[in-house]
N, CA, C and O of each residue as an XYZ file, in Angstrom:
932
protein
N     -26.776     22.503     11.745
C     -25.859     23.264     10.906
C     -24.834     24.002     11.763
O     -23.662     24.095     11.401
N     -25.289     24.528     12.907
C     -24.389     25.246     13.803
C     -23.267     24.327     14.292
O     -22.113     24.736     14.417
N     -23.643     23.070     14.565
C     -22.648     22.104     15.051
C     -21.603     21.831     13.984
O     -20.417     21.728     14.296
N     -22.023     21.711     12.729
C     -21.087     21.444     11.641
C     -20.145     22.632     11.424
O     -18.963     22.455     11.127
N     -20.677     23.827     11.575
C     -19.838     25.024     11.481
C     -18.790     25.012     12.596
O     -17.648     25.425     12.396
N     -19.200     24.530     13.773
C     -18.273     24.419     14.906
C     -17.113     23.472     14.563
O     -15.962     23.755     14.893
N     -17.418     22.362     13.907
C     -16.376     21.401     13.526
C     -15.364     22.046     12.577
O     -14.160     21.812     12.680
N     -15.870     22.854     11.662
C     -14.990     23.517     10.697
C     -14.114     24.552     11.389
O     -12.912     24.638     11.137
N     -14.739     25.339     12.271
C     -14.000     26.389     12.968
C     -12.929     25.828     13.895
O     -11.878     26.440     14.090
N     -13.205     24.661     14.464
C     -12.250     24.023     15.371
C     -11.200     23.210     14.610
O     -10.354     22.542     15.206
N     -11.278     23.284     13.275
C     -10.273     22.648     12.403
C     -10.224     21.131     12.560
O      -9.147     20.537     12.590
N     -11.415     20.501     12.662
C     -11.471     19.045     12.650
C     -11.099     18.553     11.248
O     -11.269     19.274     10.265
N     -10.597     17.337     11.167
C     -10.169     16.801      9.876
C     -11.358     16.651      8.934
O     -12.509     16.587      9.367
N     -11.057     16.597      7.639
C     -12.113     16.444      6.638
C     -12.876     15.141      6.832
O     -14.097     15.113      6.681
N     -12.173     14.060      7.165
C     -12.827     12.768      7.358
C     -13.769     12.808      8.553
O     -14.855     12.229      8.509
N     -13.358     13.494      9.628
C     -14.209     13.620     10.816
C     -15.469     14.406     10.486
O     -16.562     14.044     10.921
N     -15.319     15.477      9.721
C     -16.477     16.281      9.328
C     -17.470     15.427      8.523
O     -18.677     15.483      8.754
N     -16.947     14.642      7.580
C     -17.820     13.787      6.769
C     -18.500     12.720      7.610
O     -19.663     12.392      7.374
N     -17.785     12.172      8.592
C     -18.368     11.155      9.469
C     -19.530     11.730     10.270
O     -20.544     11.059     10.462
N     -19.389     12.953     10.731
C     -20.456     13.586     11.508
C     -21.670     13.889     10.628
O     -22.812     13.737     11.062
N     -21.417     14.313      9.404
C     -22.533     14.555      8.480
C     -23.298     13.260      8.232
O     -24.529     13.249      8.249
N     -22.568     12.172      8.001
C     -23.214     10.880      7.766
C     -23.977     10.405      8.996
O     -25.053      9.819      8.878
N     -23.412     10.661     10.190
C     -24.074     10.248     11.429
C     -25.392     10.996     11.623
O     -26.385     10.411     12.056
N     -25.397     12.289     11.301
C     -26.623     13.093     11.417
C     -27.686     12.592     10.446
O     -28.854     12.462     10.813
N     -27.282     12.310      9.205
C     -28.222     11.775      8.217
C     -28.792     10.432      8.682
O     -29.989     10.179      8.552
N     -27.921      9.577      9.224
C     -28.365      8.264      9.689
C     -29.386      8.408     10.817
O     -30.389      7.695     10.849
N     -29.124      9.332     11.741
C     -30.018      9.518     12.889
C     -31.399      9.979     12.440
O     -32.411      9.436     12.883
N     -31.444     10.988     11.554
C     -32.722     11.505     11.106
C     -33.504     10.483     10.275
O     -34.716     10.345     10.437
N     -32.805      9.770      9.386
C     -33.493      8.909      8.427
C     -33.750      7.506      8.965
O     -34.802      6.928      8.692
N     -32.811      6.951      9.724
C     -32.954      5.577     10.200
C     -33.545      5.493     11.607
O     -34.436      4.685     11.869
N     -33.043      6.332     12.500
C     -33.509      6.270     13.893
C     -34.859      6.966     14.079
O     -35.742      6.436     14.752
N     -35.018      8.148     13.487
C     -36.270      8.886     13.632
C     -37.294      8.509     12.568
O     -38.461      8.892     12.656
N     -36.856      7.760     11.569
C     -37.777      7.271     10.547
C     -38.243      8.320      9.562
O     -39.275      8.145      8.913
N     -37.501      9.408      9.440
C     -37.896     10.429      8.481
C     -37.610      9.969      7.054
O     -36.791      9.076      6.835
N     -38.280     10.574      6.103
C     -38.021     10.266      4.709
C     -36.627     10.760      4.338
O     -36.089     11.685      4.946
N     -36.062     10.115      3.326
C     -34.732     10.515      2.889
C     -34.764     11.946      2.405
O     -35.557     12.310      1.537
N     -33.894     12.746      2.976
C     -33.844     14.152      2.625
C     -32.484     14.513      2.043
O     -31.495     13.812      2.257
N     -32.452     15.584      1.326
C     -31.210     16.077      0.758
C     -30.831     17.360      1.485
O     -31.585     18.332      1.504
N     -29.651     17.337      2.080
C     -29.206     18.474      2.865
C     -28.242     19.317      2.034
O     -27.304     18.802      1.427
N     -28.493     20.604      2.024
C     -27.657     21.492      1.224
C     -26.412     21.870      2.031
O     -26.255     22.996      2.505
N     -25.543     20.874      2.160
C     -24.306     21.037      2.907
C     -23.152     20.727      1.971
O     -23.122     19.669      1.342
N     -22.230     21.624      1.881
C     -21.063     21.399      1.029
C     -20.118     20.432      1.720
O     -19.567     20.730      2.780
N     -19.943     19.289      1.115
C     -19.084     18.253      1.704
C     -17.626     18.689      1.668
O     -17.158     19.209      0.656
N     -16.903     18.479      2.773
C     -15.473     18.789      2.754
C     -14.737     17.874      1.789
O     -14.979     16.667      1.765
N     -13.849     18.439      1.001
C     -13.067     17.650      0.053
C     -11.853     17.076      0.762
O     -11.107     17.796      1.425
N     -11.665     15.781      0.616
C     -10.543     15.122      1.263
C      -9.215     15.659      0.731
O      -9.053     15.885     -0.468
N      -8.287     15.853      1.637
C      -6.956     16.292      1.233
C      -6.280     15.217      0.394
O      -6.331     14.034      0.732
N      -5.649     15.628     -0.694
C      -4.921     14.689     -1.539
C      -3.441     14.758     -1.190
O      -2.774     15.757     -1.457
N      -2.945     13.703     -0.600
C      -1.559     13.686     -0.167
C      -0.755     12.716     -1.021
O      -1.268     11.693     -1.475
N       0.509     13.052     -1.233
C       1.389     12.168     -1.981
C       1.798     11.013     -1.073
O       2.309     11.228      0.026
N       1.571      9.797     -1.536
C       1.919      8.627     -0.739
C       3.433      8.471     -0.667
O       4.161      8.872     -1.575
N       3.883      7.886      0.424
C       5.319      7.661      0.621
C       5.795      6.558     -0.324
O       5.169      5.502     -0.421
N       6.891      6.808     -1.008
C       7.514      5.809     -1.880
C       8.964      5.646     -1.451
O       9.709      6.623     -1.373
N       9.358      4.421     -1.175
C      10.746      4.137     -0.834
C      11.550      3.900     -2.105
O      11.044      3.322     -3.067
N      12.787      4.342     -2.109
C      13.674      4.053     -3.237
C      14.083      2.581     -3.174
O      13.882      1.917     -2.157
N      14.651      2.087     -4.252
C      15.121      0.699     -4.247
C      16.224      0.508     -3.217
O      16.334     -0.552     -2.600
N      17.038      1.540     -3.036
C      18.097      1.483     -2.019
C      17.491      1.355     -0.627
O      17.992      0.590      0.198
N      16.428      2.089     -0.362
C      15.763      2.005      0.943
C      15.095      0.653      1.136
O      15.101      0.105      2.238
N      14.519      0.114      0.066
C      13.924     -1.226      0.149
C      14.995     -2.246      0.502
O      14.776     -3.116      1.345
N      16.153     -2.141     -0.143
C      17.266     -3.049      0.147
C      17.716     -2.903      1.598
O      17.969     -3.901      2.272
N      17.817     -1.676      2.077
C      18.219     -1.431      3.466
C      17.206     -2.022      4.439
O      17.578     -2.550      5.487
N      15.938     -1.931      4.092
C      14.877     -2.486      4.941
C      15.022     -4.005      5.055
O      14.913     -4.569      6.143
N      15.267     -4.650      3.930
C      15.415     -6.106      3.949
C      16.675     -6.529      4.704
O      16.665     -7.523      5.431
N      17.746     -5.782      4.532
C      18.997     -6.113      5.214
C      18.887     -5.937      6.726
O      19.620     -6.570      7.486
N      17.970     -5.075      7.159
C      17.777     -4.854      8.593
C      16.807     -5.865      9.205
O      16.576     -5.859     10.414
N      16.245     -6.729      8.365
C      15.297     -7.741      8.842
C      16.046     -9.050      9.085
O      16.368     -9.772      8.141
N      16.320     -9.349     10.349
C      17.140    -10.513     10.683
C      16.317    -11.768     10.993
O      16.869    -12.861     11.117
N      15.018    -11.608     11.116
C      14.127    -12.740     11.347
C      13.641    -13.263      9.988
O      13.077    -12.502      9.202
N      13.853    -14.545      9.710
C      13.532    -15.117      8.399
C      12.045    -15.008      8.080
O      11.677    -14.733      6.938
N      11.197    -15.217      9.066
C       9.750    -15.118      8.829
C       9.367    -13.683      8.473
O       8.581    -13.452      7.555
N       9.926    -12.729      9.204
C       9.626    -11.329      8.932
C      10.129    -10.919      7.549
O       9.439    -10.213      6.814
N      11.323    -11.362      7.206
C      11.890    -11.039      5.896
C      11.028    -11.613      4.784
O      10.763    -10.941      3.787
N      10.592    -12.852      4.951
C       9.758    -13.498      3.938
C       8.464    -12.733      3.724
O       8.052    -12.507      2.586
N       7.825    -12.336      4.807
C       6.559    -11.605      4.708
C       6.746    -10.284      3.968
O       5.985     -9.970      3.053
N       7.755     -9.509      4.361
C       7.975     -8.204      3.737
C       8.412     -8.346      2.276
O       7.987     -7.575      1.415
N       9.259     -9.332      2.010
C       9.754     -9.534      0.644
C       8.628     -9.933     -0.309
O       8.581     -9.466     -1.448
N       7.722    -10.797      0.156
C       6.607    -11.230     -0.687
C       5.636    -10.069     -0.914
O       5.111     -9.903     -2.015
N       5.399     -9.273      0.120
C       4.523     -8.104     -0.037
C       5.071     -7.185     -1.127
O       4.335     -6.753     -2.015
N       6.382     -6.891     -1.049
C       6.969     -5.965     -2.019
C       7.037     -6.578     -3.417
O       6.611     -5.955     -4.390
N       7.567     -7.788     -3.518
C       7.807     -8.373     -4.845
C       6.528     -8.721     -5.589
O       6.545     -8.899     -6.807
N       5.416     -8.821     -4.862
C       4.145     -9.176     -5.501
C       3.126     -8.035     -5.425
O       2.039     -8.132     -5.993
N       3.481     -6.959     -4.722
C       2.558     -5.833     -4.592
C       1.291     -6.193     -3.840
O       0.192     -5.801     -4.234
N       1.450     -6.945     -2.749
C       0.278     -7.450     -2.032
C      -0.263     -6.471     -0.999
O       0.463     -5.623     -0.480
N      -1.534     -6.605     -0.719
C      -2.154     -5.951      0.417
C      -1.857     -6.779      1.665
O      -1.502     -7.953      1.562
N      -2.002     -6.167      2.848
C      -1.761     -6.898      4.091
C      -2.705     -8.090      4.208
O      -2.298     -9.183      4.602
N      -3.971     -7.866      3.861
C      -4.957     -8.948      3.952
C      -4.594    -10.121      3.052
O      -4.949    -11.265      3.335
N      -3.882     -9.831      1.962
C      -3.520    -10.890      1.014
C      -2.340    -11.722      1.514
O      -2.328    -12.938      1.322
N      -1.353    -11.096      2.148
C      -0.201    -11.847      2.635
C      -0.589    -12.735      3.808
O      -0.084    -13.852      3.924
N      -1.475    -12.261      4.683
C      -1.813    -13.068      5.865
C      -2.758    -14.211      5.520
O      -2.891    -15.152      6.303
N      -3.417    -14.149      4.366
C      -4.302    -15.240      3.954
C      -3.679    -16.129      2.873
O      -4.309    -17.074      2.399
N      -2.453    -15.822      2.493
C      -1.780    -16.606      1.460
C      -1.468    -18.000      1.989
O      -0.989    -18.155      3.112
N      -1.743    -19.011      1.171
C      -1.558    -20.400      1.603
C      -0.443    -21.078      0.807
O      -0.080    -20.641     -0.285
N       0.086    -22.149      1.380
C       1.161    -22.906      0.725
C       0.733    -23.351     -0.670
O       1.516    -23.279     -1.618
N      -0.497    -23.808     -0.790
C      -0.980    -24.321     -2.077
C      -1.088    -23.233     -3.146
O      -1.219    -23.530     -4.333
N      -1.033    -21.978     -2.716
C      -1.126    -20.874     -3.677
C       0.199    -20.593     -4.384
O       0.246    -19.840     -5.357
N       1.273    -21.205     -3.885
C       2.592    -21.019     -4.504
C       2.773    -22.058     -5.609
O       2.885    -23.250     -5.323
N       2.802    -21.626     -6.838
C       2.943    -22.528     -7.988
C       4.346    -22.365     -8.575
O       4.581    -21.514     -9.433
N       5.263    -23.194     -8.097
C       6.658    -23.092     -8.542
C       6.862    -23.639     -9.951
O       7.874    -23.337    -10.585
N       5.921    -24.439    -10.455
C       6.035    -24.961    -11.811
C       5.775    -23.861    -12.848
O       6.484    -23.747    -13.848
N       4.772    -23.083    -12.591
C       4.415    -21.999    -13.509
C       4.990    -20.662    -13.074
O       4.827    -19.656    -13.763
N       5.674    -20.652    -11.908
C       6.312    -19.460    -11.351
C       5.313    -18.316    -11.172
O       5.551    -17.182    -11.587
N       4.192    -18.653    -10.543
C       3.182    -17.654    -10.197
C       2.695    -17.908     -8.773
O       2.825    -19.011     -8.242
N       2.146    -16.890     -8.183
C       1.473    -17.013     -6.888
C       0.013    -16.652     -7.107
O      -0.294    -15.598     -7.664
N      -0.884    -17.521     -6.673
C      -2.315    -17.292     -6.840
C      -2.868    -16.525     -5.638
O      -2.770    -16.980     -4.499
N      -3.439    -15.374     -5.906
C      -4.067    -14.567     -4.868
C      -5.569    -14.823     -4.975
O      -6.199    -14.454     -5.967
N      -6.131    -15.449     -3.959
C      -7.526    -15.875     -4.030
C      -8.424    -15.004     -3.147
O      -8.066    -14.625     -2.032
N      -9.604    -14.705     -3.693
C     -10.627    -13.949     -2.966
C     -10.040    -12.685     -2.337
O     -10.187    -12.432     -1.141
N      -9.383    -11.917     -3.169
C      -8.811    -10.649     -2.706
C      -9.910     -9.593     -2.644
O     -11.094     -9.927     -2.619
N      -9.522     -8.329     -2.619
C     -10.495     -7.254     -2.530
C     -11.479     -7.352     -3.688
O     -11.076     -7.509     -4.841
N     -12.767     -7.260     -3.382
C     -13.785     -7.424     -4.410
C     -14.060     -8.874     -4.717
O     -14.726     -9.192     -5.703
N     -13.540     -9.777     -3.860
C     -13.722    -11.226     -4.012
C     -13.176    -11.729     -5.345
O     -13.736    -12.644     -5.948
N     -12.069    -11.118     -5.803
C     -11.484    -11.479     -7.094
C     -10.192    -12.271     -6.909
O      -9.437    -12.045     -5.963
N      -9.956    -13.196     -7.825
C      -8.701    -13.946     -7.858
C      -7.776    -13.323     -8.907
O      -8.232    -12.739     -9.890
N      -6.472    -13.458     -8.677
C      -5.511    -13.003     -9.677
C      -4.206    -13.765     -9.477
O      -4.028    -14.457     -8.475
N      -3.308    -13.633    -10.429
C      -1.991    -14.254    -10.336
C      -0.920    -13.172    -10.384
O      -1.044    -12.184    -11.109
N       0.136    -13.378     -9.596
C       1.276    -12.463     -9.613
C       2.539    -13.267     -9.881
O       2.552    -14.490     -9.744
N       3.577    -12.580    -10.255
C       4.832    -13.226    -10.630
C       5.573    -13.778     -9.415
O       5.656    -13.125     -8.375
N       6.103    -14.979     -9.561
C       6.980    -15.573     -8.554
C       8.393    -15.574     -9.126
O       8.675    -16.299    -10.080
N       9.275    -14.771     -8.553
C      10.634    -14.668     -9.066
C      11.516    -15.771     -8.474
O      11.162    -16.391     -7.471
N      12.645    -16.000     -9.098
C      13.562    -17.035     -8.614
C      14.085    -16.734     -7.211
O      14.224    -17.637     -6.386
N      14.370    -15.469     -6.949
C      14.881    -15.098     -5.634
C      13.834    -15.314     -4.538
O      14.151    -15.805     -3.454
N      12.602    -14.947     -4.827
C      11.530    -15.143     -3.848
C      11.263    -16.627     -3.644
O      10.993    -17.062     -2.525
N      11.337    -17.401     -4.712
C      11.144    -18.845     -4.586
C      12.215    -19.450     -3.691
O      11.914    -20.285     -2.838
N      13.463    -19.036     -3.879
C      14.557    -19.533     -3.036
C      14.343    -19.135     -1.575
O      14.602    -19.925     -0.667
N      13.874    -17.919     -1.355
C      13.595    -17.455      0.007
C      12.455    -18.256      0.625
O      12.520    -18.622      1.798
N      11.421    -18.528     -0.149
C      10.282    -19.291      0.348
C      10.687    -20.722      0.716
O      10.205    -21.274      1.705
N      11.565    -21.310     -0.078
C      12.027    -22.672      0.221
C      12.857    -22.703      1.500
O      12.746    -23.637      2.294
N      13.676    -21.697      1.694
C      14.474    -21.598      2.918
C      13.560    -21.408      4.123
O      13.765    -22.012      5.176
N      12.551    -20.563      3.954
C      11.577    -20.315      5.026
C      10.795    -21.590      5.345
O      10.568    -21.911      6.512
N      10.389    -22.306      4.308
C       9.583    -23.522      4.501
C      10.365    -24.584      5.277
O       9.815    -25.239      6.162
N      11.632    -24.749      4.950
C      12.444    -25.760      5.634
C      12.594    -25.460      7.117
O      12.699    -26.377      7.931
N      12.604    -24.180      7.470
C      12.783    -23.812      8.878
C      11.485    -23.870      9.663
O      11.470    -24.360     10.793
N      10.396    -23.380      9.087
C       9.146    -23.248      9.848
C       8.113    -24.340      9.551
O       7.202    -24.553     10.351
N       8.240    -25.027      8.428
C       7.329    -26.110      8.044
C       5.853    -25.722      8.182
O       5.103    -26.417      8.869
N       5.427    -24.643      7.555
C       4.012    -24.267      7.617
C       3.137    -25.318      6.943
O       3.550    -25.940      5.964
N       1.949    -25.512      7.460
C       1.054    -26.554      6.939
C       0.009    -25.985      5.995
O      -0.227    -26.536      4.919
N      -0.609    -24.902      6.387
C      -1.687    -24.326      5.584
C      -1.343    -22.899      5.154
O      -0.948    -22.668      4.011
N      -1.493    -21.949      6.070
C      -1.104    -20.569      5.759
C       0.402    -20.468      5.577
O       1.168    -21.161      6.247
N       0.815    -19.602      4.668
C       2.244    -19.428      4.419
C       2.929    -18.773      5.617
O       3.906    -19.303      6.145
N       2.416    -17.628      6.041
C       2.986    -16.919      7.186
C       2.124    -17.240      8.408
O       0.985    -16.783      8.504
N       2.656    -18.009      9.319
C       1.877    -18.477     10.460
C       2.301    -17.780     11.751
O       3.434    -17.317     11.885
N       1.366    -17.717     12.695
C       1.651    -17.173     14.011
C       2.393    -18.193     14.865
O       2.656    -19.311     14.423
N       2.725    -17.801     16.083
C       3.475    -18.686     16.976
C       2.710    -19.966     17.290
O       3.305    -21.035     17.427
N       1.409    -19.853     17.400
C       0.575    -21.006     17.742
C      -0.122    -21.578     16.522
O      -1.123    -22.286     16.640
N       0.413    -21.267     15.346
C      -0.220    -21.716     14.109
C      -1.313    -20.747     13.683
O      -1.587    -19.765     14.372
N      -1.921    -21.025     12.566
C      -2.962    -20.128     12.070
C      -2.363    -18.908     11.403
O      -1.144    -18.771     11.300
N      -3.234    -18.028     10.954
C      -2.797    -16.854     10.199
C      -2.079    -15.848     11.078
O      -2.355    -15.731     12.272
N      -1.168    -15.135     10.475
C      -0.500    -14.004     11.118
C      -1.498    -12.852     11.150
O      -2.379    -12.786     10.293
N      -1.385    -11.970     12.088
C      -2.317    -10.842     12.162
C      -1.772     -9.653     11.381
O      -0.562     -9.498     11.214
N      -2.695     -8.819     10.907
C      -2.305     -7.621     10.165
C      -1.516     -6.675     11.059
O      -0.565     -6.039     10.607
N      -1.909     -6.581     12.324
C      -1.209     -5.689     13.247
C       0.232     -6.134     13.465
O       1.114     -5.299     13.665
N       0.478     -7.438     13.429
C       1.844     -7.947     13.581
C       2.716     -7.523     12.411
O       3.868     -7.133     12.600
N       2.169     -7.598     11.200
C       2.901     -7.168     10.012
C       3.221     -5.681     10.107
O       4.324     -5.256      9.762
N       2.262     -4.894     10.574
C       2.461     -3.452     10.698
C       3.551     -3.127     11.717
O       4.357     -2.222     11.501
N       3.575     -3.861     12.823
C       4.597     -3.636     13.846
C       5.980     -4.027     13.325
O       6.971     -3.358     13.619
N       6.042     -5.104     12.556
C       7.312     -5.573     12.007
C       7.941     -4.500     11.122
O       9.125     -4.190     11.255
N       7.146     -3.942     10.225
C       7.724     -2.990      9.272
C       8.131     -1.696      9.972
O       9.108     -1.066      9.568
N       7.414     -1.289     11.000
C       7.785     -0.077     11.730
C       9.093     -0.274     12.496
O       9.962      0.598     12.483
N       9.231     -1.419     13.161
C      10.456     -1.700     13.907
C      11.646     -1.825     12.960
O      12.730     -1.310     13.232
N      11.425     -2.514     11.848
C      12.508     -2.742     10.899
C      12.935     -1.446     10.225
O      14.118     -1.252      9.943
N      11.986     -0.564      9.967
C      12.304      0.720      9.345
C      13.240      1.531     10.228
O      14.164      2.171      9.725
N      13.015      1.513     11.523
C      13.893      2.232     12.445
C      15.296      1.640     12.445
O      16.284      2.373     12.503
N      15.385      0.305     12.379
C      16.695     -0.350     12.314
C      17.428      0.034     11.034
O      18.652      0.170     11.019
N      16.660      0.206      9.961
C      17.246      0.565      8.668
C      17.476      2.069      8.539
O      17.923      2.549      7.498
N      17.170      2.803      9.602
C      17.322      4.266      9.633
C      16.447      4.950      8.588
O      16.836      5.936      7.962
N      15.256      4.388      8.424
C      14.238      5.011      7.577
C      13.253      5.668      8.528
O      12.451      4.986      9.166
N      13.308      6.979      8.623
C      12.530      7.681      9.638
C      11.198      8.213      9.119
O      10.393      8.739      9.887
N      10.967      8.075      7.817
C       9.660      8.425      7.273
C       8.654      7.372      7.717
O       8.921      6.182      7.552
N       7.507      7.759      8.273
C       6.516      6.774      8.701
C       6.049      5.918      7.520
O       5.549      6.445      6.526
N       6.213      4.610      7.631
C       5.803      3.720      6.553
C       4.916      2.607      7.105
O       4.920      2.315      8.300
N       4.169      2.006      6.210
C       3.264      0.908      6.538
C       3.478     -0.203      5.507
O       4.209     -0.003      4.537
N       2.856     -1.365      5.701
C       2.958     -2.411      4.668
C       2.491     -1.924      3.302
O       2.997     -2.369      2.272
N       1.517     -1.000      3.297
C       1.041     -0.465      2.024
C       2.141      0.286      1.294
O       2.129      0.369      0.066
N       3.097      0.837      2.046
C       4.209      1.561      1.423
C       4.996      0.632      0.508
O       5.463      1.054     -0.550
N       5.147     -0.630      0.905
C       5.857     -1.599      0.058
C       5.089     -1.844     -1.236
O       5.685     -1.895     -2.312
N       3.790     -1.995     -1.137
C       2.946     -2.204     -2.326
C       3.014     -0.980     -3.229
O       3.132     -1.103     -4.448
N       2.940      0.191     -2.628
C       2.978      1.435     -3.386
C       4.342      1.619     -4.058
O       4.420      2.055     -5.206
N       5.402      1.286     -3.341
C       6.758      1.423     -3.892
C       6.967      0.446     -5.037
O       7.571      0.794     -6.051
N       6.470     -0.776     -4.877
C       6.570     -1.793     -5.924
C       5.921     -1.311     -7.221
O       6.508     -1.419     -8.298
N       4.699     -0.776     -7.105
C       3.983     -0.302     -8.291
C       4.715      0.872     -8.939
O       4.791      0.965    -10.164
N       5.247      1.757     -8.116
C       5.981      2.908     -8.637
C       7.246      2.476     -9.351
O       7.578      3.011    -10.409
N       7.956      1.510     -8.778
C       9.183      1.009     -9.395
C       8.886      0.304    -10.717
O       9.668      0.403    -11.663
N       7.768     -0.402    -10.784
C       7.362     -1.026    -12.049
C       7.149      0.038    -13.120
O       7.606     -0.102    -14.254
N       6.453      1.095    -12.745
C       6.166      2.164    -13.699
C       7.442      2.853    -14.151
O       7.585      3.201    -15.323
N       8.363      3.047    -13.229
C       9.647      3.667    -13.576
C      10.465      2.778    -14.505
O      11.275      3.268    -15.292
N      10.245      1.459    -14.406
C      10.954      0.514    -15.285
C      10.310      0.422    -16.663
O      10.802     -0.294    -17.535
N       9.202      1.150    -16.860
C       8.554      1.161    -18.172
C       7.428      0.165    -18.329
O       6.959     -0.051    -19.446
N       6.974     -0.455    -17.240
C       5.878     -1.420    -17.319
C       4.574     -0.700    -17.640
O       4.268      0.336    -17.050
N       3.815     -1.249    -18.571
C       2.541     -0.662    -18.967
C       1.610     -0.592    -17.762
O       1.500     -1.553    -17.000
N       0.945      0.538    -17.592
C       0.092      0.740    -16.418
C      -1.060     -0.262    -16.367
O      -1.566     -0.563    -15.286
N      -1.481     -0.783    -17.528
C      -2.557     -1.780    -17.533
C      -2.096     -3.092    -16.924
O      -2.880     -3.790    -16.281
N      -0.814     -3.435    -17.123
C      -0.268     -4.630    -16.479
C      -0.162     -4.414    -14.972
O      -0.426     -5.320    -14.182
N       0.226     -3.203    -14.589
C       0.337     -2.893    -13.164
C      -1.032     -2.992    -12.505
O      -1.158     -3.491    -11.386
N      -2.048     -2.515    -13.202
C      -3.411     -2.608    -12.683
C      -3.793     -4.061    -12.436
O      -4.387     -4.386    -11.408
N      -3.453     -4.929    -13.376
C      -3.768     -6.352    -13.248
C      -2.992     -6.993    -12.105
O      -3.547     -7.781    -11.339
N      -1.703     -6.655    -11.986
C      -0.867     -7.224    -10.937
C      -1.374     -6.834     -9.544
O      -1.407     -7.656     -8.629
N      -1.765     -5.568     -9.405
C      -2.228     -5.068     -8.108
C      -3.647     -5.501     -7.788
O      -4.058     -5.480     -6.628
N      -4.396     -5.891     -8.803
C      -5.781     -6.286     -8.577
C      -6.707     -5.101     -8.401
O      -7.708     -5.194     -7.691
N      -6.380     -3.975     -9.049
C      -7.237     -2.789     -8.971
C      -8.345     -2.890    -10.013
O      -8.080     -3.142    -11.188
N      -9.583     -2.694     -9.578
C     -10.708     -2.774    -10.507
C     -10.764     -1.571    -11.439
O     -11.122     -1.696    -12.610
N     -10.408     -0.409    -10.912
C     -10.502      0.836    -11.670
C      -9.106      1.320    -12.038
O      -8.229      1.395    -11.177
N      -8.894      1.645    -13.297
C      -7.593      2.137    -13.750
C      -7.224      3.432    -13.034
O      -6.041      3.738    -12.890
N      -8.223      4.199    -12.582
C      -7.953      5.455    -11.883
C      -7.187      5.203    -10.583
O      -6.366      6.022    -10.170
N      -7.460      4.072     -9.947
C      -6.751      3.730     -8.711
C      -5.275      3.521     -8.990
O      -4.426      3.908     -8.187
N      -4.967      2.914    -10.115
C      -3.580      2.651    -10.478
C      -2.878      3.903    -10.967
O      -1.664      4.034    -10.816
N      -3.624      4.819    -11.546
C      -3.027      6.022    -12.121
C      -2.437      6.961    -11.079
O      -1.723      7.899    -11.432
N      -2.721      6.726     -9.805
C      -2.105      7.575     -8.775
C      -0.590      7.436     -8.799
O       0.124      8.346     -8.378
N      -0.097      6.307     -9.287
C       1.350      6.082     -9.305
C       2.044      6.912    -10.371
O       3.259      7.103    -10.310
N       1.300      7.403    -11.338
C       1.915      8.220    -12.388
C       2.313      9.595    -11.857
O       3.068     10.315    -12.510
N       1.815      9.958    -10.691
C       2.101     11.281    -10.137
C       3.360     11.305     -9.273
O       3.795     12.368     -8.830
N       3.939     10.134     -9.037
C       5.043     10.094     -8.075
C       6.317      9.453     -8.622
O       7.263      9.229     -7.866
N       6.359      9.161     -9.892
C       7.527      8.496    -10.434
C       8.661      9.486    -10.676
O       8.539     10.381    -11.512
N       9.743      9.330     -9.957
C      10.878     10.236    -10.086
C      11.545     10.099    -11.450
O      12.099     11.067    -11.971
N      11.492      8.897    -12.031
C      12.118      8.691    -13.341
C      11.447      9.558    -14.398
O      12.121     10.126    -15.257
N      10.119      9.661    -14.337
C       9.404     10.481    -15.301
C       9.717     11.959    -15.080
O       9.835     12.721    -16.040
N       9.850     12.358    -13.838
C      10.156     13.761    -13.542
C      11.524     14.140    -14.091
O      11.712     15.254    -14.580
N      12.486     13.214    -14.012
C      13.837     13.488    -14.484
C      13.877     13.705    -15.993
O      14.770     14.380    -16.503
N      12.902     13.128    -16.709
C      12.896     13.233    -18.169
C      12.219     14.506    -18.675
O      12.219     14.783    -19.874
N      11.643     15.276    -17.754
C      10.968     16.514    -18.153
C      11.989     17.636    -18.310
O      12.815     17.860    -17.426
N      11.927     18.329    -19.424
C      12.805     19.474    -19.662
C      12.239     20.679    -18.932
O      11.225     21.240    -19.347
N      12.880     21.074    -17.861
C      12.401     22.197    -17.061
C      12.797     23.512    -17.732
O      13.962     23.686    -18.088
N      11.850     24.443    -17.914
C      12.178     25.715    -18.585
C      13.225     26.532    -17.842
O      13.887     27.378    -18.442
N      13.382     26.292    -16.549
C      14.379     27.055    -15.792
C      15.802     26.668    -16.174
O      16.752     27.383    -15.854
N      15.949     25.515    -16.871
C      17.284     25.086    -17.287
C      17.901     26.048    -18.302
O      19.121     26.084    -18.465
N      17.061     26.825    -18.981
C      17.551     27.752    -19.998
C      17.952     29.102    -19.405
O      18.406     29.992    -20.124
N      17.784     29.247    -18.108
C      18.079     30.524    -17.464
C      19.389     30.454    -16.699
O      19.859     29.375    -16.336
N      19.966     31.618    -16.463
C      21.218     31.709    -15.719
C      20.947     32.322    -14.347
O      20.582     33.493    -14.241
N      21.128     31.523    -13.305
C      20.866     31.993    -11.953
C      22.158     32.447    -11.240
O      22.124     32.813    -10.065
N      23.270     32.419    -11.946
C      24.555     32.699    -11.289
C      25.247     33.918    -11.892
O      26.474     33.973    -11.986
N      24.439     34.889    -12.297
C      25.023     36.080    -12.908
C      25.535     37.067    -11.857
O      26.334     37.947    -12.177
N      25.083     36.930    -10.612
C      25.546     37.830     -9.568
C      26.968     37.520     -9.159
O      27.329     36.354     -8.994
N      27.758     38.522     -8.997
C      29.117     38.310     -8.521
C      29.118     38.159     -7.005
O      28.427     38.889     -6.295
N      29.889     37.218     -6.529
C      29.982     37.003     -5.087
C      31.186     37.730     -4.519
O      31.433     37.668     -3.315
């Protein structure tokens, strides 16, 4: 207990504190073979932070700053389909269904399959990309073939963001988050967004309702009825 108090006093992060609590429980119960015990320790509550959302203008600037066709294709598909990094790097040529204008996401998080929309612009981009790189199996391939790595996608978006003069730290998840937020701002039903993103729990999707600027603009603020300029200058 003294050690845990030390972590709090030294201002360790909430996640670090929880990891240490779990490690202590594991040591006593698994390594020492003690019976499962309940410790009267108040778990630190994780900080709730507002996720970064790029505006449509910033998304456009990001794409315009991407001069490599492979990089542009990867980022554009992530945004337009709301994909996770693991989903874009495992996406295969056969998953692109241009007849039905859908992209099949197979064995995603929770081992679930789903379909997302394939737009005309993305289809045209994919055809241009295919003619240049001629991928055989995976859609986005590495230099020596095979799947692209998640770390490569992360490096691409960070470098491109700087070129686009977007100085807010962003990740590939930012594109997925921005896509979902933009859908909600356009009036798309949150249940459809849940299906598109492949979220099992509606609560996971509801985080986007807290960050939509369009909804905030429609709120009548009580301060609008007040006069803040009565002082003479």
